[in-house]
N, C-alpha and C positions, 0 to 999 in steps of 0.2 A: 399346551391345547391355547386357541385361537384367543380367549379372551386373558392370557397370561402376556408378561410384559418379559422381556429381556436387557440382559445391561445393556448400556450405550458402547462400551468397548467392542462387542460383537458386533452388532448393529453396523459401528464403523467396517468392521472387518469383511463384513457383506455386499456393503454397499461398495465395497472396492474391487471387491470381485463381479462386481455386475450382478448379481444375483437379486431374488425377488427379495425387498427390504419388509421385513414385518417386525418392525422394532416393539409395535404396540401397538394393540387393533384403532384402526383408523376412527372409528366410533368416539374414542377419546383424545382426539384432537378437536379443540374449543375453539370456538373464534378471536379474534381479538377483541377488546375491549373498547368497544365505540366501535365497532365495524359492523356498519348495517348493510343490505343489499337492497334494493327496489323490493326482492322481492321479502327479504324480511321486512319493510317497511309495510307492505301491503297486511302483512302478516298481522303485525303488532299492531297496526294502528284499527283490523279490521275488528270488531268488539260483538259480531255476533260469531266470531268462531267457537266454535266446540272445540272441545278437550282435546280431542288431535288435534285441531287446527286447522279444519275446513273450513276454507273460504265459498263463500256464494257460488256458481257458475259462472262466475263473470267474465271467464278470460273467455269463453267460446265465442267462435266469432260471429258476427250480428247477421245471420243471415236464416230470415224465418223458417224457411220448410226445414236446413239442419236442425236449427233449435224445436223444433216439434218432432222429429225424430230422434233426435237424444233424450228429451224427455223421455217418449217410449221406452230408448233402452235404457234410461238411468232406471225405467220403474220396473223393467226385467232385470238390473241388473242386482237392484235392490231386493229382490224374493228369494236370491240365491242365497244358499242358506253357510256358503264359504265366504270367504274375506275377499272381496274385490272391488277393484281403483280404477279410474278411467284415466288415463294419464295426459299429458299435451304433448309436444312435442319435447320442451323441456323439462321430462320428470314431474310437472307440475301436474296437482288433483284437480281434475275437472269435476268427478264427484265417486266418493267413496261409497258402498254398501255400509249398513248397521253392521254385519261380521264382520268385517275390515276396521269400526269402530271399535267393536269389543275386544278385538286382538290386540289392538295399541292404545285400551283405555286409561291405563295406570302409567302410561308415558309421561312421564313429566311437562312440565313447560319451556319451548327456547325459541329466540327469536326469530330463529330463521329455517331450522330443521324439526317441523313439526312432523308426524308421515301424513297427516291431511294436508297438509301445503303442499310439500313435495317430496315424494319417495326416493329420490337419490342423494337428497340433502340431509336429509333423515337416515340412511344407510352409512353413510357418510361422517354425518356431523356431530347426529346429538350422543350425547353419554351414556344415554336410555337405549339405544340403539340394540345391544350384545345381549340385554332383557328377555327379549323377544324374540329378537334373530338369532338361535344359534349355532356356534360354529363361524360367529360372525364373519372376521377378517377372511378366515379362506373362502369359507361359504359364499357370502354376501358379500362384503367389502370387495376381494380384488374382480369378480364375474361384474359388478355394476360400476366401476371403474375399467374396465375394457367395453360394455357399453359406449360409457361416455367419450373414451378416450375415440372409438367409432366416431362417436356424432360431432364431436369438438373439430377432428382430424376433416371432414366433412362440410363442416362451417365454423370456422374459428372466431365470425367476425359475430354470433347469434349471442345479444346481451347476457342470459340466463348463465348459456355457457360459459363464456369469458366470465361470467364472477366466477364460476363453482372453478373455472381452472386458476383464476388467482387465489382463491383462499386456498385450493391444493399447493400453490406455489407457496404460500404463508408459510406452510407449516413443512420443514425440511425432509421429517422421516417419508412423509406424503409423499411429497413430492419426487423425493428420492427412489420410494416405491412406482410411484405412476411414472417416471421417465424412465429408469434402469429395469427395477425387476420387471413389471407389468408385460413390457414386450417377451423379457423371456418369457412368462406361465403362461402369452397366449397361443405363443409358439409351441410349448410341450402340451398345454391341454388342446389346443386346435379348436376346427369352430365351434364348440360348446361354450367354449370361452365368452363367447359374443351373444350366441343365441340361445336363451334361455328354456325357452320354451319345451314343457315338457320338465325341466330339472327336478329331481327329488331333492328338496332341503329339510331342515328342521328347523322347528320355531317351537318357543315355550307360552304357552297359552294361560291366559291369565286364571281362566277357568278351572278349578282344580279337578274335575271329572276327565279335562283335555288333560294339563299340566305339556309335559315335552312330548312331540308329537311331529310324523313326518308330513310333507303337504308337499304336493306334486304343482307347481307353476304353470301353469296356462296361460298364453300370452295370444290374442287375436287380434285382428286390425278387421272389422266388414269395412266392404269396400268405401263404406257413408263415412264414417269416420277418416278411414287411412286419406282421403279428400284433403282432409284439413290436418293432418299428420295425427290423432288420438287413435288411442291405441286400451285394448280394456286387460288387466291383470288379473286372474284371476289366483289363488291359494287354495289349492282342493287340499283340506286337511282328510288327514287318512286315520282313522280307525282303527284298523290295526294295520300290521304288518313287521315284516322283520325291524330292527334298530337299523340304521344305514353305520358303516364304517367313518367313525370319526377320522376325519382328517384334519393332524396338527401345523406345526412347524414342520415337522420332519419335512412333509408332503411338498413343502415348497421348498426346501434345501437342497432337494433332488434335480431343480428344474436347473436345465444344462444355461450356460452363459456364452456360448457361442453357438 
């Protein structure tokens, strides 16, 4: 299973073979003591932050017409019954609706990786991420790493992306997964590895009436949002339907190395 650990010697063999490295869940990678990025400082200093870590939407462009538009767009997002979040170019949360807050309401505090502050950081670095995101490593971490890799390749100088890349580099297992395993996984999975619109994944909802359930990811970016690099991600929770086949480490072990 994705949440289980494997022995270090087996990880070493996988790295040597240039196969995907999944030695432990990426969510268990903790930041080094004292490490604090600018994003983390904003999160820690924001005394109005909710439990999910959602800051005020102060990072939005200072454009009156755009702000008027997003105020209405946020109101529309809040009316959705499904978890929905508006993300900036670095996966920072510009706005999250009440259903999103409810999904991640039980997440413990973290200085830089709260789900209401930065979704990518939450998936990669928060120790509680696997408690909500089922098949955390294969269904969430690897796809998010693939998206990050594409964005980082386009602009390595972007401060937020550069900080995340450094945190990945600080952990040998995650760094090996990023540099060696991820390219092979992306080639094996294809375009779906990076473009997630329509993907069906699983979550563990804190509402006992929902429990473990599947959701379809719907990614959209209206023209007005797209001009500023913003997009919305919605997790359309599915009430019924056959359980998807669980993919564990065996799925990754067959990724070709050439």
